[in-house]
C-alpha positions as CSV (number, residue, x, y, z in Angstrom):
1,M,44.4,33.3,167.5
2,K,45.5,31.2,170.5
3,K,47.5,28.5,168.2
4,D,49.1,31.1,166.6
5,I,50.5,32.6,169.6
6,F,51.9,28.9,170.6
7,T,53.3,28.8,167.1
8,L,55.1,32.0,167.4
9,L,56.4,31.0,170.6
10,G,57.5,27.9,169.5
11,G,59.0,29.9,166.4
12,F,61.1,32.0,168.9
13,L,62.4,29.3,171.0
14,T,63.8,27.3,167.8
15,A,65.3,30.3,166.7
16,L,66.9,31.0,170.1
17,L,68.0,27.4,169.7
18,F,69.7,28.1,166.6
19,F,71.1,31.3,168.0
20,F,72.6,29.8,170.7
21,G,74.1,26.8,168.4
22,T,75.7,29.6,166.0
23,I,77.6,31.1,169.1
24,G,78.4,28.1,170.6
25,V,76.7,28.0,173.6
26,S,74.5,24.8,174.1
27,F,72.3,23.3,176.9
28,E,71.8,19.8,177.0
29,W,67.9,20.3,177.8
30,F,67.7,22.6,175.3
31,T,66.3,21.0,172.1
32,T,63.6,20.7,169.6
33,E,61.7,18.5,171.4
34,S,62.2,20.1,175.2
35,I,60.8,23.7,173.0
36,N,57.6,21.2,171.4
37,A,57.1,20.1,175.2
38,F,57.0,23.4,176.3
39,V,54.8,24.7,173.8
40,I,52.5,22.0,174.6
41,V,52.7,22.8,178.5
42,V,51.9,26.4,177.8
43,S,49.0,26.1,175.8
44,A,47.8,23.6,178.5
45,F,48.1,25.9,181.0
46,A,46.5,28.7,179.3
47,A,43.5,26.4,178.6
48,L,43.5,25.6,182.1
49,V,43.8,29.3,183.3
50,V,40.8,30.2,180.6
51,N,38.3,27.3,181.7
52,I,39.5,28.4,185.5
53,Y,38.0,31.8,184.8
54,A,35.1,30.8,182.8
55,V,33.6,28.8,185.8
56,W,34.4,31.2,188.4
57,K,32.4,33.7,186.2
58,N,29.6,31.2,185.9
59,T,29.4,30.2,189.1
60,H,30.7,33.6,191.2
61,V,29.1,36.6,189.1
62,N,26.2,34.8,188.0
63,M,25.5,33.8,191.8
64,R,25.7,37.8,192.6
65,I,23.9,38.9,189.9
66,K,20.8,36.9,191.0
67,Q,21.0,37.9,194.5
68,W,20.9,41.5,193.4
69,L,18.1,41.0,191.2
70,R,16.4,39.3,193.9
71,K,16.9,42.2,196.3
72,K,15.9,44.7,194.0
73,E,12.5,42.7,193.2
74,S,12.1,42.5,197.0
75,Q,12.7,46.3,197.4
76,K,10.0,47.1,194.4
77,K,7.2,45.1,196.6
């Protein structure tokens, strides 16, 4: 699914490039290569965000759950 989203993003930017070319607007930096590079950067950033969230969840949330379970266990005694 993630790959499909980034493919759609690249397709949209490529269509935008062709649209600008059709109406006579051109940017030197807005090329097919820059679009491909941008899609790679966006996909790498998305992977980074997902991994940071996973690390945070596994450390912070699990630690809080363990503390809560220990507290609950000690209250039973």
